[in-house]
C-alpha positions, 0 to 999 in steps of 0.5 A: 417756441421759447418762453420769451417768444410767448411773453408780451413785449415791453411795448405790448405790455405798456399798451395793455396797461394804458388800456387798463388805466383808461378803463379804470378811469372810465369806471371811476366816472361811472361810480361818481355818476351813480352817486350824483344821479341817486343823490339828486333823485332821493332829495325829494323823498325825505324823511325816509326809513330804510328797511332791510331783509332777505330776498328769499322770503316767500310772500306767505311767510310771517316775516313778509306779512309783518314787513308789509305792515311795518312799511304801510304804517311808516308810509301812512305816517309820512315816511318814504320807505327805502328798500333794496327793490328786489323780491322777498322782504324788499318787495314786502317793504315796497308793497306796504309803502306803495299802498300807503301815502308816501313814496315807495323807493327801490335801490336796485342792485344789478346782480348775475342772478337772484335780484329782479326789481319788484313792481311796487316802486314809485321810484326805482334807482339802479346801482352796479356797485354795492358800496354806492348803494349802501351810502344812499341807504345811510345818507337818506334814511332817518331810521333803519328797520332790519327784518330777518335776512342773510349775509347782505342784511348783516352787512348793511346792518353792521355797516350802519352800526359801525358808521354810527359807533365811529361818529362817521354818521349821525345817530339814528334808530336801528331797529331789529324786528322779529326778536326770535331771529335776532336774539342769538346774535345779540346774545353772542355780541354780549357774551363775546364782543362785550365781555372780551372788550371788542366793543363798549357795553354802551355800543349795544344801545345803538340797536333795539329789538322791537317786534310790534309794528306800531311800536316801531313807528312810535319809537322813530317818532320819539327819537326825533320829537325834540329835534325834528327830522332835518339833519342838524348842521353838524350832522350834515357835515358827517353825512358829507364825509361818509 
């Protein structure tokens, strides 16, 4: 059999390409539906605070317990709590909020392994795409509280910092909790990124290290005390263009 006999004919290649394009178009519609459905569901849970952290943190770990305390204080103070909806720190965040006064919300991601929705969700949404899920975390949160975590936690944290730094998103409190975990990263940012002029020194002001749960809640209130939690007109425009 010759090589030409093994290769698809032009008509077959065209048919394959048409099928691929049809699947791509349908895929885009599914992505749009994630944005539309989640945006509608999340309109009623404002103001909300997003809490990030590792899916691998066990329930008896101090990080888990502190996350639960932070989430409970936020919930009792009137903030809905958004988490990734899975185990570990995400579960602790949902659990603290679930037993508080305000809604506990999970933005669950469909993964081949590891992610399983936790049971402490008043509202659980399901995403197939990380990027649409990340937009919802930013768009519907008036603050970020970041607990220790891995690549996903860093991804979400630096995504938020980049959006605020570049003016694509409004300025919100971005709080790193458990400073012993984060100190080395902050020192590296100062020693390398600032010193080599990769970022401006004032960009460090976009993030705060706070360990005390009550101080975290107070810091969020202080940020909004002179303007309220509603997005300002210019901020609404920013959020539309995320």
